[in-house]
ZAMARGU-4260 file (C-alpha; in steps of 0.2 Angstrom, whole numbers, plus 5000, padded with zeros to 4 digits):
<rodrens>
0) 5079/3463/4080 | 5082/3482/4078 | 5094/3481/4092 | 5103/3466/4084 | 5103/3474/4067
5) 5107/3492/4070 | 5117/3493/4086 | 5132/3484/4078 | 5133/3499/4066 | 5135/3512/4080
10) 5153/3513/4077 | 5149/3521/4060 | 5133/3530/4064 | 5135/3536/4082 | 5116/3540/4084
15) 5113/3521/4083 | 5121/3520/4100 | 5104/3524/4108 | 5099/3506/4105 | 5112/3500/4118
20) 5101/3507/4132 | 5087/3495/4138 | 5077/3510/4145 | 5076/3517/4127 | 5070/3501/4120
25) 5058/3498/4134 | 5049/3514/4131 | 5048/3512/4112 | 5042/3494/4114 | 5027/3500/4124
30) 5024/3514/4112 | 5025/3502/4097 | 5014/3489/4105 | 5001/3503/4109 | 5001/3510/4091
35) 4999/3492/4083 | 4984/3488/4095 | 4976/3505/4093 | 4977/3506/4074 | 4972/3488/4071
40) 4958/3486/4084 | 4944/3495/4073 | 4948/3484/4058 | 4947/3468/4070 | 4931/3474/4077
45) 4923/3477/4060 | 4929/3460/4055 | 4922/3451/4070 | 4905/3460/4068 | 4905/3455/4050
50) 4906/3436/4054 | 4895/3438/4070 | 4908/3432/4082 | 4900/3439/4098 | 4900/3436/4116
55) 4887/3424/4124 | 4881/3431/4140 | 4875/3419/4154 | 4857/3423/4159 | 4860/3419/4178
60) 4871/3434/4181 | 4868/3453/4183 | 4854/3457/4171 | 4864/3473/4165 | 4875/3461/4156
65) 4862/3455/4144 | 4865/3470/4134 | 4883/3464/4131 | 4877/3449/4121 | 4884/3450/4103
70) 4899/3461/4108 | 4914/3455/4097 | 4926/3444/4107 | 4943/3436/4104 | 4951/3453/4104
75) 4965/3445/4113 | 4972/3440/4096 | 4977/3458/4094 | 4985/3459/4111 | 4996/3443/4107
80) 5001/3450/4090 | 5006/3467/4096 | 5016/3461/4111 | 5025/3448/4101 | 5029/3459/4086
85) 5034/3474/4097 | 5045/3462/4107 | 5054/3455/4092 | 5057/3473/4086 | 5064/3480/4101
90) 5072/3466/4112 | 5088/3458/4111 | 5082/3442/4102 | 5098/3432/4107 | 5091/3432/4125
95) 5083/3415/4130 | 5072/3423/4142 | 5064/3434/4129 | 5060/3418/4119 | 5053/3409/4134
100) 5042/3424/4138 | 5036/3424/4120 | 5033/3405/4121 | 5022/3408/4136 | 5012/3421/4127
105) 5010/3412/4111 | 5007/3395/4118 | 4994/3400/4131 | 4986/3411/4117 | 4984/3395/4107
110) 4976/3386/4121 | 4964/3401/4123 | 4961/3402/4104 | 4956/3384/4104 | 4944/3386/4118
115) 4936/3402/4110 | 4936/3394/4093 | 4926/3379/4100 | 4914/3391/4110 | 4911/3404/4097
120) 4914/3397/4080 | 4910/3379/4082 | 4896/3384/4094 | 4901/3371/4108 | 4895/3381/4123
125) 4909/3375/4135 | 4924/3375/4123 | 4938/3364/4129 | 4934/3353/4144 | 4942/3358/4160
130) 4953/3343/4159 | 4959/3347/4141 | 4963/3365/4146 | 4972/3361/4162 | 4982/3347/4154
135) 4988/3359/4140 | 4992/3373/4152 | 5002/3361/4164 | 5012/3354/4149 | 5017/3371/4142
140) 5021/3378/4159 | 5031/3362/4163 | 5041/3365/4147 | 5045/3383/4152 | 5050/3378/4170
145) 5061/3363/4164 | 5070/3374/4152 | 5073/3387/4165 | 5079/3374/4177 | 5092/3368/4165
150) 5098/3385/4160 | 5116/3388/4166 | 5117/3399/4181 | 5099/3400/4184 | 5095/3397/4203
155) 5082/3387/4211 | 5082/3398/4226 | 5066/3407/4231 | 5067/3425/4234 | 5055/3430/4248
160) 5049/3448/4249 | 5055/3458/4264 | 5069/3446/4268 | 5087/3448/4261 | 5095/3432/4267
165) 5081/3420/4268 | 5081/3411/4251 | 5076/3393/4253 | 5083/3382/4239 | 5069/3371/4232
170) 5080/3361/4221 | 5070/3351/4208 | 5054/3356/4217 | 5056/3373/4210 | 5050/3366/4193
175) 5033/3361/4201 | 5033/3378/4210 | 5036/3387/4193 | 5022/3377/4185 | 5010/3382/4199
180) 5014/3400/4197 | 5012/3401/4178 | 4996/3391/4177 | 4989/3399/4193 | 4992/3416/4186
185) 4985/3412/4169 | 4968/3406/4176 | 4967/3420/4189 | 4967/3433/4175 | 4955/3422/4166
190) 4943/3423/4181 | 4945/3441/4183 | 4940/3445/4165 | 4921/3448/4168 | 4918/3466/4167
195) 4923/3480/4154 | 4941/3484/4157 | 4942/3475/4173 | 4956/3462/4169 | 4966/3473/4157
200) 4968/3487/4170 | 4977/3476/4183 | 4987/3468/4169 | 4994/3485/4164 | 4998/3489/4182
205) 5006/3472/4185 | 5016/3473/4168 | 5022/3490/4173 | 5028/3484/4190 | 5037/3469/4183
210) 5045/3480/4170 | 5053/3489/4184 | 5057/3473/4193 | 5065/3464/4178 | 5075/3480/4174
215) 5082/3480/4191 | 5086/3462/4191 | 5095/3463/4175 | 5105/3478/4181 | 5120/3472/4191
220) 5123/3488/4200 | 5105/3491/4205 | 5102/3473/4210 | 5118/3473/4221 | 5112/3489/4229
225) 5094/3482/4232 | 5101/3465/4238 | 5090/3456/4225 | 5096/3442/4214 | 5105/3447/4198
230) 5100/3437/4183 | 5111/3441/4168 | 5101/3445/4153 | 5084/3445/4162 | 5083/3464/4159
235) 5078/3461/4141 | 5061/3454/4148 | 5057/3472/4153 | 5055/3475/4135 | 5042/3461/4134
240) 5032/3467/4149 | 5033/3485/4142 | 5025/3478/4126 | 5011/3470/4137 | 5008/3487/4145
245) 5007/3496/4128 | 4996/3483/4119 | 4985/3483/4135 | 4983/3502/4134 | 4979/3501/4116
250) 4966/3487/4119 | 4959/3497/4134 | 4954/3511/4123 | 4941/3500/4115 | 4938/3488/4130
255) 4933/3502/4142 | 4915/3503/4147 | 4904/3501/4137 | 4916/3489/4128 | 4917/3488/4109
260) 4927/3471/4111 | 4931/3458/4123 | 4948/3449/4124 | 4941/3431/4127 | 4952/3417/4133
265) 4964/3420/4119 | 4969/3436/4128 | 4966/3432/4147 | 4975/3416/4147 | 4992/3422/4139
270) 4992/3438/4148 | 4991/3429/4165 | 5004/3416/4159 | 5016/3429/4153 | 5015/3438/4170
275) 5018/3422/4179 | 5033/3417/4167 | 5041/3435/4170 | 5039/3433/4189 | 5048/3416/4188
280) 5062/3422/4176 | 5065/3438/4187 | 5065/3427/4203 | 5051/3437/4211 | 5038/3424/4210
285) 5030/3427/4227 | 5029/3445/4223 | 5016/3441/4210 | 5004/3438/4225 | 5005/3456/4229
290) 5007/3464/4212 | 4993/3453/4205 | 4983/3454/4221 | 4966/3458/4212 | 4968/3442/4202
295) 4972/3432/4218 | 4956/3440/4226 | 4946/3435/4211 | 4952/3417/4211 | 4951/3415/4230
300) 4933/3421/4229 | 4929/3407/4217 | 4938/3394/4227 | 4929/3399/4243 | 4912/3399/4234
305) 4914/3382/4227 | 4921/3374/4243 | 4907/3382/4254 | 4893/3377/4242 | 4899/3359/4241
310) 4903/3357/4259 | 4889/3367/4267 | 4876/3369/4253 | 4878/3388/4256 | 4886/3402/4246
315) 4898/3415/4253 | 4895/3428/4240 | 4879/3432/4230 | 4889/3427/4214 | 4907/3423/4211
320) 4920/3429/4205 | 4918/3443/4218 | 4916/3457/4205 | 4899/3450/4201 | 4895/3449/4220
325) 4897/3468/4221 | 4886/3470/4205 | 4873/3460/4213 | 4873/3471/4228 | 4869/3486/4217
330) 4886/3493/4212 | 4887/3500/4195 | 4900/3491/4183 | 4911/3506/4181 | 4912/3508/4200
335) 4917/3490/4203 | 4930/3491/4189 | 4938/3508/4195 | 4939/3503/4213 | 4947/3486/4209
340) 4960/3496/4199 | 4963/3507/4214 | 4967/3492/4224 | 4978/3485/4210 | 4988/3501/4210
345) 4990/3501/4229 | 4996/3483/4229 | 5008/3487/4215 | 5016/3501/4225 | 5017/3490/4240
350) 5025/3476/4231 | 5038/3488/4223 | 5043/3494/4241 | 5049/3477/4245 | 5063/3479/4233
355) 5071/3491/4246 | 5062/3485/4262 | 5071/3469/4266
</rodrens>
């Protein structure tokens, strides 16, 4: 909104010309989101403690987790609020891609809130049923995918990392593909959210990577130079991902080991969906497999564990998702978290190299 309100005045007040530059607004979107999350977090923690809205810890996991019981949860409300507010302040709100990104964040946040509300406030231990949650996720992702499909000038071609000319046209199947990306990303981040700071770290790294990708895609000169698809107006999505980075950084201050607050499904589901939506908007969907490699590893570990147990009656890991496997092997929680962060950084660097290596 600041861009839409203040930039038109730059002819009278030259210093307002700075709002023209996406790089300026990207930086301040991150800073604003960080400050909102950082300043409001202590109040939210005290409020959640007052109403005794604490995490319920499963008793079949690592015994060290029992001490976490009662830690305030649903901190994702703070993340969603700071991201949306910062984006509205610094992005060009005439961009449809900005509103689709916000729709993903708020919509999946509502699904996560409903799940957490039933679990922690209504004391229904399982929250939404798997069918209810999945149906709501697919319906919302389908809405986003269909809107993109009918957006003038938006391509159904699939950009394949490391290839500059191989871009298969999926046609209407692209809608189904986009739904898989958004829903899959949302649930993968949700599965990763099991240790203090584990999910929010790779989310920050992925958000930073896609800030760069979205900026490049929206910049005609840079996209032509790198031989990647140019999407007019998609650069504004970089403001949104920068807000995710900033709010996540503010939340991490309180979520780092030992955590003072957990994000809950109201945080993990929208963060994953937001990353998936940005990947689809920027036409770098497959890149998400590398950028969010830690999330993929976590999700695949659960799939393998379930399939192995149901088909052979044997488990591959001591416990799934895989971060619990390492804990059961005796790794301290901070060691598991930091090592997975390191992997996330390396995968993000590798993914960004594909912008040039093609």
